[in-house]
N, C-alpha and C positions, 0 to 999 in steps of 0.2 A: 642112698635114695634121693628121691627127688622131694619135690615140697607137693607134689601132685598126687606121687603114690602115697605119701603118707599121709595127706587127706582124705585119703579113700580109705586105706585101713585104718585113719583115727573117727574117720563114719560110721565103718564096720562094727567096729569095737562098743562105740559108743549107740551103739543102734540096735544090740540085745540078741543075745546065741542065736539065736534064728536068720538074725540078718543073712544075704543069699548074694553072694556079688558075681553076675555072670557079665564077661569078657567073651562079642565078637575081634576077635586076631588083631584077621584079615583088616578088616577096618577100624582098630581102637576104639570101638566100641566100647564103655562098662558102666552095666549098669545098674545099682544099689537098692535091693527089694525089701521090703520088711518081711519074706520068708520066700521062702520054694515055692509054692501055691500062685502069692505071688506072680512069678517072673513068669509061672506056666501062661496068665491070662494078658502077658503082655497091655496092659492096664495102663497107660502110663502115669495118671492118674496116683497110680502108691508108688510108684517110682520113689523113690530118701534122694540119689542122686543119680546125676548122668557127666562121664566127661568123654572127652576125646584124650585120646593118646596115640603116641608117636609107634612108632614097628620098638623101637628101645626100649619104651616105659609098658606098653605093652604084654613082653618079656620081663622087665624087672618087675613086674607087679606078677606075672604065675610063677615069676623062681619063690616068692615068699612064701609060698601056699595057701595064699589066702584066698584065690578063688573059685569057691565054692563049679562054676561051669565055665570050661571054654569052647568056641566058637571057633 
């Protein structure tokens, strides 16, 4: 597992049980939100973290089962 994937999973774990991890796999855009509702408003002020991933990193993140929504 890459350091970036570990960083994302650690951030999600540290953000509480309602943290919501969203991934747009085709472009590698990964955003961690405090809740699913916050993700629906897409107000970047609510983002906990944002990462740009390669295709391989996106696939590896999906394989962890921790991504809540993949587009």
